[in-house]
BAGULO-769950 format. One line per field, with one value per residue (C-alpha): residue number from 1; residue in three letters; x, y, z. Coordinates in nm, 3 decimals. Layout:
n = [NUM|...]
res = [ala|...]
X = [X|...]
Y = [Y|...]
Z = [Z|...]
// end
This chain:
n = [1|2|3|4|5|6|7|8|9|10|11|12|13|14|15|16|17|18|19|20|21|22|23|24|25|26|27|28|29|30|31|32|33|34|35|36|37|38|39|40|41|42|43|44|45|46|47|48|49|50|51|52|53|54|55|56|57|58|59|60|61|62|63|64|65|66|67|68|69|70|71|72|73|74|75|76|77|78|79|80|81|82|83|84|85|86|87|88|89|90|91|92|93|94|95|96|97|98|99|100|101|102|103|104|105|106|107|108|109|110|111|112|113|114|115|116|117|118|119|120|121|122|123|124|125|126|127|128|129|130|131|132|133|134|135|136|137|138|139|140|141|142|143|144|145|146|147|148|149|150|151|152|153|154|155|156|157|158|159|160|161|162|163|164|165|166|167|168|169|170|171|172|173|174|175|176|177|178|179|180|181|182|183|184|185|186|187|188|189|190|191|192|193|194|195|196|197|198|199|200|201|202|203|204|205|206|207|208|209|210|211|212|213|214|215|216|217|218|219|220|221|222|223|224|225|226|227|228|229|230|231|232|233|234|235|236|237|238|239|240|241|242|243|244|245|246|247|248|249|250|251|252|253|254|255|256|257|258|259|260|261|262|263|264|265|266|267|268|269|270|271|272|273|274|275|276|277|278|279|280|281|282|283|284|285|286|287|288|289|290|291|292|293|294|295|296|297|298|299|300|301|302|303|304|305|306|307|308|309|310|311|312|313|314|315|316|317|318|319|320|321|322|323|324|325|326|327|328|329|330|331|332|333|334|335|336|337|338|339|340|341|342|343|344|345|346|347|348|349|350|351|352|353|354|355|356|357|358|359|360|361|362|363|364|365|366|367|368|369|370|371|372|373|374|375|376|377|378|379|380|381|382|383|384|385|386|387|388|389|390|391|392|393|394|395|396|397|398|399|400|401|402|403|404|405|406|407|408|409|410|411|412|413|414|415|416|417|418|419|420|421|422|423|424|425|426|427|428|429|430|431|432|433|434|435|436|437|438|439|440]
res = [met|thr|pro|ala|ala|arg|leu|gln|ala|ala|ile|glu|ile|leu|asp|gln|leu|ser|gly|thr|arg|ala|thr|ala|glu|ala|val|leu|lys|gln|trp|gly|gln|ala|asn|arg|tyr|ala|gly|ser|lys|asp|arg|arg|ala|ile|ala|asp|arg|val|tyr|arg|cys|leu|arg|gly|lys|gln|arg|leu|leu|trp|ala|met|gln|ala|asp|glu|arg|gly|ala|gly|arg|ala|leu|val|leu|ala|ser|leu|ser|leu|val|asp|gly|leu|ser|ile|pro|glu|ile|glu|val|leu|phe|ser|gly|glu|gly|tyr|gly|pro|lys|ala|leu|ser|gln|ala|glu|arg|glu|arg|leu|glu|gly|gly|glu|gly|glu|ala|pro|ala|trp|val|thr|thr|gly|leu|pro|gln|phe|val|val|ser|arg|phe|glu|thr|gln|phe|gly|ala|asp|trp|pro|ala|glu|ala|thr|ala|leu|met|met|pro|arg|ala|pro|ile|asp|leu|arg|val|asn|gly|asn|lys|thr|thr|arg|glu|ala|met|ile|glu|ala|leu|glu|ala|asp|gly|leu|ser|pro|glu|pro|thr|pro|phe|ser|lys|tyr|gly|ile|arg|leu|ser|ala|glu|pro|pro|pro|asn|leu|val|lys|leu|asp|ile|tyr|gln|ser|gly|gln|ile|glu|ile|gln|asp|glu|gly|ser|gln|leu|ala|ala|phe|ile|ala|gly|ala|gly|leu|leu|pro|gly|ala|ala|lys|val|val|asp|phe|cys|ala|gly|gly|gly|gly|lys|thr|leu|ala|leu|ala|gln|met|met|asp|gly|asn|gly|asp|ile|tyr|ala|cys|asp|val|val|glu|lys|arg|leu|lys|ala|ile|glu|pro|arg|leu|leu|arg|ala|gly|ala|ser|ala|his|phe|met|his|phe|phe|asp|pro|asp|asp|thr|ala|gln|leu|glu|val|leu|lys|gly|ala|asp|leu|leu|leu|val|asp|ala|pro|cys|ser|gly|ser|gly|thr|trp|arg|arg|his|pro|glu|glu|ala|his|arg|leu|ser|glu|asp|lys|val|ala|ala|leu|his|thr|leu|gln|thr|gln|ile|leu|asp|arg|ala|ala|gln|cys|val|lys|ile|gly|gly|arg|leu|val|tyr|val|thr|cys|ser|val|leu|asp|asp|glu|asn|ala|arg|thr|ala|asp|ala|phe|glu|ala|ala|his|pro|phe|phe|asp|ala|leu|pro|ile|his|thr|leu|leu|glu|his|gly|gly|leu|tyr|ile|asp|his|thr|ala|arg|leu|thr|lys|leu|ala|arg|thr|gly|his|arg|leu|ser|leu|thr|pro|his|thr|thr|gln|thr|asp|gly|phe|phe|ile|ala|ala|tyr|thr|arg|thr|gln]
X = [-7.845|-7.641|-7.408|-7.116|-7.258|-7.307|-6.944|-6.839|-7.042|-6.882|-6.545|-6.630|-6.772|-6.458|-6.234|-6.445|-6.411|-6.038|-6.026|-6.282|-6.343|-6.706|-6.852|-6.928|-7.296|-7.288|-7.111|-7.342|-7.642|-7.501|-7.438|-7.795|-7.938|-7.731|-7.820|-8.193|-8.209|-8.059|-8.334|-8.339|-8.192|-7.915|-7.829|-7.823|-7.596|-7.358|-7.352|-7.284|-6.989|-6.845|-6.864|-6.714|-6.415|-6.382|-6.393|-6.120|-5.937|-5.589|-5.602|-5.740|-5.483|-5.209|-5.320|-5.334|-5.011|-5.208|-5.181|-5.479|-5.539|-5.782|-5.774|-6.140|-6.083|-5.825|-6.042|-6.347|-6.129|-5.976|-6.312|-6.454|-6.160|-6.088|-6.427|-6.673|-6.448|-6.498|-6.260|-6.072|-6.294|-6.602|-6.443|-6.357|-6.729|-6.793|-6.477|-6.535|-6.535|-6.886|-7.182|-7.148|-6.920|-6.553|-6.291|-6.122|-5.850|-5.499|-5.222|-5.086|-5.420|-5.469|-5.127|-5.208|-5.536|-5.359|-5.093|-5.347|-5.283|-4.939|-4.821|-4.932|-4.848|-5.101|-5.214|-5.317|-5.501|-5.699|-5.781|-5.661|-5.450|-5.093|-5.019|-5.318|-5.203|-4.952|-5.213|-5.453|-5.178|-5.116|-5.479|-5.638|-5.343|-5.405|-5.765|-5.651|-5.710|-6.068|-6.133|-5.991|-6.190|-6.520|-6.451|-6.346|-6.510|-6.874|-7.154|-7.303|-7.666|-7.922|-8.011|-8.321|-8.414|-8.779|-8.924|-9.056|-9.259|-9.480|-9.488|-9.331|-9.060|-9.308|-9.540|-9.255|-9.136|-9.490|-9.503|-9.166|-9.264|-9.583|-9.359|-9.178|-8.868|-8.699|-8.650|-8.527|-8.461|-8.099|-7.921|-7.846|-8.068|-8.433|-8.546|-8.326|-8.433|-8.188|-8.247|-8.060|-7.844|-7.925|-8.091|-8.084|-8.443|-8.549|-8.669|-8.713|-9.021|-9.197|-9.490|-9.343|-9.028|-9.219|-9.426|-9.125|-9.185|-8.834|-8.499|-8.196|-7.926|-7.659|-7.709|-7.367|-7.480|-7.797|-7.602|-7.371|-7.674|-7.854|-7.544|-7.513|-7.829|-8.050|-8.344|-8.187|-8.185|-8.439|-8.728|-8.577|-8.240|-8.012|-7.865|-7.607|-7.516|-7.190|-7.100|-7.445|-7.366|-7.660|-7.854|-7.891|-7.793|-7.986|-8.300|-8.211|-8.147|-8.485|-8.657|-8.504|-8.610|-8.968|-9.029|-8.879|-8.587|-8.400|-8.163|-7.906|-7.775|-7.448|-7.217|-6.972|-7.150|-7.487|-7.605|-7.588|-7.801|-8.066|-8.083|-8.178|-8.494|-8.720|-8.602|-8.702|-9.042|-9.109|-9.015|-9.237|-8.935|-8.767|-8.426|-8.234|-7.977|-7.636|-7.406|-7.049|-6.942|-6.635|-6.562|-6.347|-6.620|-6.661|-6.994|-7.146|-7.019|-7.189|-7.535|-7.438|-7.299|-7.476|-7.524|-7.652|-7.528|-7.285|-7.231|-6.924|-6.951|-6.623|-6.506|-6.299|-6.156|-6.490|-6.281|-6.556|-6.783|-6.538|-6.766|-7.024|-6.777|-6.481|-6.353|-6.283|-6.023|-5.788|-5.819|-5.693|-5.334|-5.121|-5.100|-5.477|-5.522|-5.272|-5.455|-5.785|-5.643|-5.543|-5.881|-6.051|-5.856|-5.938|-6.315|-6.315|-6.138|-6.411|-6.689|-6.568|-6.635|-7.002|-7.069|-7.207|-7.078|-7.232|-7.299|-7.191|-6.961|-6.966|-6.701|-6.783|-6.619|-6.706|-6.342|-6.157|-5.815|-5.664|-5.503|-5.856|-5.999|-5.785|-5.512|-5.758|-5.937|-5.602|-5.513|-5.848|-5.812|-5.466|-5.571|-5.900|-5.854|-6.189|-6.366|-6.403|-6.434|-6.796|-6.813|-7.007|-7.187|-7.370|-7.506|-7.593|-7.775|-7.983|-8.045|-8.227|-8.534|-8.319|-8.039|-8.040|-7.757|-7.593|-7.361|-7.197|-7.146|-7.005|-6.751|-6.634|-6.576|-6.251|-6.133|-6.456|-6.551|-6.460|-6.638|-6.527|-6.767|-6.647|-6.814|-6.627|-6.716|-7.067|-7.175|-7.218|-7.009|-6.700|-6.757|-6.562|-6.741|-6.591|-6.795|-6.713|-6.869|-6.762|-6.674|-6.554]
Y = [1.925|2.025|1.761|1.966|1.957|1.583|1.543|1.752|1.538|1.227|1.376|1.441|1.090|0.928|1.139|1.028|0.669|0.685|0.767|0.511|0.131|0.190|0.043|0.265|0.180|0.298|0.626|0.697|0.641|0.865|1.135|1.112|1.140|1.451|1.616|1.579|1.828|1.559|1.379|1.006|1.080|1.287|1.015|0.753|0.950|1.022|0.654|0.557|0.794|0.672|0.310|0.387|0.536|0.252|-0.017|0.147|0.295|0.166|0.256|0.603|0.683|0.565|0.782|1.086|0.994|1.050|0.905|0.709|0.931|1.217|1.133|1.188|1.475|1.288|0.978|1.169|1.361|1.046|0.862|1.137|1.110|0.742|0.578|0.830|0.949|1.313|1.554|1.823|2.107|1.903|1.834|2.204|2.286|2.067|2.173|2.548|2.654|2.797|2.729|2.409|2.244|2.148|2.421|2.472|2.238|2.312|2.311|1.982|1.816|1.921|1.786|1.449|1.428|1.504|1.247|0.958|0.634|0.537|0.176|0.040|-0.289|-0.575|-0.498|-0.147|-0.243|-0.524|-0.334|-0.614|-0.542|-0.578|-0.888|-1.074|-1.068|-1.348|-1.557|-1.509|-1.602|-1.933|-2.018|-1.932|-1.946|-1.775|-1.693|-1.477|-1.137|-1.237|-1.358|-1.034|-0.817|-0.998|-0.972|-0.604|-0.408|-0.465|-0.375|-0.690|-0.772|-0.813|-1.175|-1.285|-1.613|-1.707|-1.855|-2.174|-2.246|-1.945|-1.892|-1.982|-1.828|-1.770|-1.580|-1.356|-1.278|-1.167|-0.954|-0.787|-0.727|-0.555|-0.323|-0.217|-0.437|-0.677|-1.005|-1.324|-1.676|-1.744|-2.019|-2.254|-2.192|-2.300|-2.042|-1.751|-1.441|-1.195|-0.821|-0.580|-0.364|-0.034|0.140|-0.063|-0.078|-0.035|-0.393|-0.390|-0.169|-0.411|-0.604|-0.934|-0.870|-0.753|-1.071|-1.292|-1.420|-1.311|-1.249|-1.068|-1.333|-1.376|-1.698|-1.826|-1.797|-1.980|-2.267|-2.296|-2.341|-2.579|-2.788|-2.846|-3.059|-2.989|-3.104|-3.449|-3.510|-3.705|-3.507|-3.482|-3.358|-3.121|-2.854|-2.598|-2.274|-2.232|-1.881|-1.748|-1.387|-1.201|-1.530|-1.554|-1.924|-1.988|-1.887|-2.097|-2.397|-2.340|-2.330|-2.678|-2.818|-2.680|-2.677|-3.018|-3.069|-2.797|-2.524|-2.360|-2.024|-1.935|-1.630|-1.448|-1.119|-1.108|-0.817|-1.031|-1.300|-1.059|-0.927|-1.280|-1.301|-1.061|-1.219|-1.562|-1.428|-1.283|-1.615|-1.808|-2.004|-2.044|-2.129|-2.158|-1.892|-1.924|-1.634|-1.754|-1.508|-1.731|-1.935|-2.178|-2.252|-2.636|-2.622|-2.418|-2.671|-2.953|-2.805|-2.831|-3.188|-3.463|-3.234|-3.409|-3.110|-2.841|-2.555|-2.341|-2.019|-1.898|-1.537|-1.452|-1.169|-1.136|-1.114|-1.301|-0.996|-0.727|-0.643|-0.541|-0.392|-0.265|-0.054|-0.368|-0.484|-0.193|-0.259|-0.621|-0.710|-1.022|-1.039|-1.021|-1.311|-1.515|-1.439|-1.541|-1.872|-1.936|-1.834|-2.057|-2.376|-2.297|-2.262|-2.585|-2.764|-2.653|-2.722|-3.079|-3.173|-3.111|-3.342|-3.684|-4.004|-4.019|-3.642|-3.387|-3.086|-2.824|-2.553|-2.234|-1.896|-1.596|-1.576|-1.654|-1.681|-2.031|-1.921|-1.930|-2.203|-2.497|-2.431|-2.420|-2.731|-2.902|-2.817|-2.943|-3.278|-3.333|-3.271|-3.463|-3.795|-3.919|-3.685|-3.835|-3.620|-3.604|-3.568|-3.256|-3.442|-3.654|-3.343|-3.186|-3.495|-3.527|-3.153|-3.139|-2.978|-2.665|-2.665|-2.683|-2.753|-2.985|-3.126|-2.789|-2.737|-3.095|-3.020|-2.718|-2.937|-3.070|-3.225|-3.407|-3.267|-2.901|-2.644|-2.293|-2.031|-1.699|-1.407|-1.520|-1.891|-1.887|-1.515|-1.538|-1.388|-1.584|-1.881|-2.197|-2.505|-2.830|-3.115|-3.395|-3.685|-3.794|-4.161|-4.228]
Z = [0.729|0.430|0.270|0.411|0.757|0.739|0.647|0.948|1.172|1.031|1.101|1.462|1.502|1.363|1.588|1.882|1.779|1.769|2.140|2.272|2.286|2.205|1.885|1.587|1.629|1.989|1.905|1.615|1.839|2.106|1.849|1.720|2.073|2.136|1.804|1.774|1.488|1.262|1.067|0.979|0.638|0.796|1.048|0.770|0.545|0.829|0.934|0.577|0.553|0.883|0.779|0.438|0.614|0.863|0.594|0.402|0.695|0.623|0.259|0.323|0.595|0.375|0.089|0.315|0.509|0.828|1.169|1.313|1.609|1.536|1.160|1.093|0.852|0.662|0.634|0.504|0.253|0.118|0.107|-0.110|-0.350|-0.356|-0.271|-0.413|-0.697|-0.650|-0.808|-0.611|-0.718|-0.618|-0.274|-0.233|-0.265|0.038|0.227|0.197|0.562|0.526|0.754|0.961|0.705|0.728|0.690|0.354|0.223|0.314|0.058|0.210|0.178|-0.175|-0.261|-0.098|-0.292|-0.613|-0.543|-0.519|-0.339|-0.446|-0.421|-0.090|0.086|0.098|0.456|0.340|0.023|0.183|0.495|0.732|1.043|0.939|1.160|1.015|0.646|0.691|0.862|0.577|0.332|0.518|0.582|0.237|0.002|-0.340|-0.229|0.058|-0.106|-0.196|0.152|0.296|0.062|0.139|0.511|0.520|0.233|0.167|0.403|0.544|0.478|0.763|0.836|1.030|1.188|1.165|1.487|1.341|1.653|1.580|1.205|0.867|0.655|0.369|0.599|0.729|0.381|0.290|0.606|0.532|0.177|0.305|0.512|0.193|0.243|-0.003|0.183|0.024|0.174|0.295|0.097|0.392|0.687|0.623|0.879|0.749|0.561|0.415|0.371|0.168|0.401|0.228|0.398|0.722|0.846|1.214|1.255|1.631|1.581|1.353|1.500|1.380|1.582|1.888|1.877|1.861|1.511|1.390|1.553|1.405|1.357|1.089|0.891|1.004|1.367|1.282|1.118|1.423|1.650|1.406|1.350|1.722|1.678|1.978|1.787|1.746|2.125|2.328|2.486|2.835|2.702|2.897|2.678|2.792|2.618|2.801|2.684|2.593|2.545|2.405|2.363|1.989|1.986|2.305|2.121|1.815|2.041|2.209|1.871|1.794|2.127|2.095|2.466|2.536|2.784|2.967|2.845|3.062|2.951|3.109|3.109|3.325|3.261|3.441|3.230|2.917|3.076|3.183|2.823|2.707|2.921|2.722|2.396|2.529|2.642|2.294|2.145|2.379|2.515|2.857|2.992|3.320|3.377|3.549|3.614|3.652|3.912|3.961|3.643|3.849|4.097|4.072|4.263|3.972|3.729|3.917|3.822|3.454|3.464|3.263|2.959|2.649|2.438|2.551|2.310|2.373|2.165|2.305|2.363|2.047|1.838|1.654|1.330|1.149|1.193|1.072|0.781|1.042|1.292|1.085|1.374|1.577|1.326|1.415|1.787|1.770|1.849|1.824|2.202|2.238|1.995|2.196|2.520|2.359|2.254|2.614|2.745|2.491|2.604|2.960|2.886|2.695|2.977|3.222|2.972|2.904|3.266|3.217|2.916|2.994|2.826|2.485|2.499|2.247|2.275|2.001|1.991|1.797|1.734|1.515|1.412|1.092|1.264|1.297|1.632|1.781|1.559|1.443|1.703|1.995|1.867|1.832|2.190|2.316|2.131|2.260|2.620|2.602|2.425|2.567|2.323|1.970|1.660|1.544|1.163|1.067|0.781|1.032|1.205|0.875|0.735|1.050|1.070|0.735|0.888|0.956|0.699|0.317|0.068|0.318|0.050|-0.009|0.366|0.406|0.130|0.334|0.634|0.491|0.810|0.887|1.224|1.161|0.944|0.854|0.720|0.568|0.392|0.071|0.077|0.233|0.225|0.605|0.886|0.962|1.192|1.298|1.427|1.568|1.710|1.953|2.135|2.475|2.482|2.846]
// end
C-alpha cells in the first residue's frame, strides 16, 4: 500500500469507530481480515495512525473545528500537521485524490491547517473528557496536567507476567531477546517484564506464551493481585476472584497459591469465564467457576462464604487504561460514572457477605477517578463497620517474594489501606487498591 492509501484506510477506520461501541483494536482487526492485501507493515502503519488520532482527538478536532461524528479525515489531516509536523505542501502530496489515497484538500481544510491550533481550553490540550478535568484538578492539584498527559498521550508499553511456577524472569528475558525483542524487568513486580511498544509483537504465537510461561498483564494489574496476598494464606485457603473478567488476576492469584487451596473465579458473563479455562490450562493451574446468572441469588453466595481472601476487581470506567484504549475516554459520561459507583457499592455489599471472620477483602479498580475509588471505598466503610482497614504496607512487606521497592509503594499509600497507581507516578496503568479485614 502507498502512504496515501494507508491514510485513507485510517480515515475509514476512524469513521467506523465513531459509529460503534467496539474497541479500536477490534475494528482494526476486522479491517485487516477484510483487506487481506494489506501486509503486516501496512496494518502496523494504519494502526499507528489511528491511535495517534485517538490520543489527540480533542486537540485535533478543535484545530479543524470538526464535529466528532465521521471526522476521520479531519483527524488524519490534523495529525499530519500537528503531530507529525508536515507542511501543507507535504500534506497535499498525500491528499492528492490520486489512486487509493484521500481526495485533495478543500479550501476550508487548507485554511484550518494554516490557522494552527489556536488557544484551546484545558480539556482539549490534555485530551481528557471535559467533565473529567475538574476531577483531575481536585485529585492531583498542580500535578494534574502531567497526570493527564501520561494517561492520554503516550503509547503504553507491553507488560508480561512470568509464571514463576514454570520458569524464571531471567530465563524469559533471554528467550525474548532470542526472538529479537528488547525486554527489561519491571520496577515493582518481581515477575514482570516490560517490552517497548513499537512495534507491538505478536506475543501469543511465541512458544513461551503457548506453554504458559508468560502472560500479558500490565504491571499495575500484577501488583493488585500480589498485594491481595494469596501467597500469605494457609495451604487450605479459599480465595474468591469475585469479578474475574478475563482472568488475569485469577492466574496471578493461582501463581501465588502454587496449587494449594481453592480459587473461585466468578463473573456475570459466562463467556468471560470460559475464556479463562485455556489460560489456566497453559499455566498449569485450576479454579472453580461460578457464573452469576442472577447476582442477587443468595444460594450462589452460600457457595462462596468462608472466603479467606475475596478480591473484588469491580466493573469500572477503565479510565486507568486510556493510554491503551483512548477511544474509551470519549465514550464516558458523568451519568455512567455515577451508575458505576452505585454498582460498585452493590457488588461490595454482596461480596462482604462471603468473607469469613479474620478474612480479607481487597477492592480494586482500573480507574483513576475518585468517584469509583475513594468515594466507593468511603461508602463501603460507612456501611460495613465490621471491616477494619488493613494497611497496605503490611501486605507489601509480607509480599516481598513478588514485589520490589515496597517503600516507594508504601509512600504512595498515603491513607494507609489505600493505594493509587497511575501512569505518571508508577508508569503502570491506573489502579486503585483498598484492603480490609473482617473482624466480626
